[in-house]
Every structure is written in structure tokens, then in C-alpha cells.
N, C-alpha and C positions, 0 to 999 in steps of 0.2 A: 315865572321861575328864573328864566335867564336874566330878566331885568333886575331881579333881586340880587343875583350873583354879581352883576355888573355894578350895581349900586354899592354893594358891600366892598368890592374891590376898589372902587373910587374912594370910599370912605377911609379905607386903609392906605390910600395914596399909591396904589400899585400902578397907576397910570401917569404918575408925575415925572418919572425919569426915562421916558421912552426915547429911543434914538430918533432924531429929526424933529423933536418937539420945538415948536415955534418957527419951523421952516415951511416954505410952500410945498405943496404936494408935487411930486414929479409929474411931468407932462407925459402921460402914457397914451394919449389919443394921437394916433398917427393918421387918422382919417377923420373926415367930417362926421360927427355923431348924428347929424340930421339926414345923411344919405345912407342907403342900404349898403351892407357889406359887400354884396356881389358887384355893385357898380364900382365900389372902391377898388376891389381886386382887379376888375377888368381894366380900369384906368391905370392901375399900377403896372399891370403886365404890358399895356400899350406903351407907357412911358419908359419902362425898363427896356423895351424892345426898340426904342428909338423913334416910336411913332409920335407925331404931334399933329395938331390941327393943320389943315391944308395951307392956311395963310402963313404959318410958321415954316412949314416944309418948303414952300415956294421962296420965302425970304432967305432960308438957309441954302437953298439950291440942292437939297438932298432928299429926293423922293424915290429912292432906289426900289425897284420892283422886287428884288429878293427880300429886302427888309419888310415890305408889305406882305409878302407871302408868309414869312415867319410869323408876323403878327396875326394874320388870319388863322394860321394853324393853331397858335396859342389860344385864340378866342374860341375856336371850335372845340378844343380840348376842355377849356373852362366851361363852355356852355353844356357840353356833354356831362361833365361832372356835376354841374348845377342841376341838370334835369334828373340825375340819379337820385338827388335828395328830395325832389318834389313828390 
């Protein structure tokens, strides 16, 4: 039934003058579609909090203890919320 309506609309040319026709689709993927969303959010929180892998932190010379505490608190909150949905 829905396919028939779409076919009829196409035959009438209702899909010919749509905005963006011929343009690439916008990039709406802000994370790796092959990784799970929870891992993405955890990495995003870590990155926004200034956390980086140890070798980068050592290279920058910024391994502040307060920053690490903030990150751990955020991770605990995220883990608690994640467990709520299980």
C-alpha cells in the first residue's frame, strides 16, 4: 500500500524538485558507527574533560590530579546512568 503511494507520487513527479537534490547527504555521523554509543559517549566525556592517553599527557606535561578526579566522577555518573538502562 505504501509502495503504491510512493510509486504514484514518483509518477506525478512529486519527488523531482526536492531541496538538496543532486547534493551529497549531510554528514550526521559524529561517531564511529561500528562502535557502541556508550563507548563513544565515554570517550567524548574524557576528551571534553581534557583527558588524553598517558603518552600524550606526558608529552604535554599536563597530568593534573584535579583534572583526573573530575574525569573519574564523570565516568562514575555515566556508568551509573548506563546501569540504570540495563
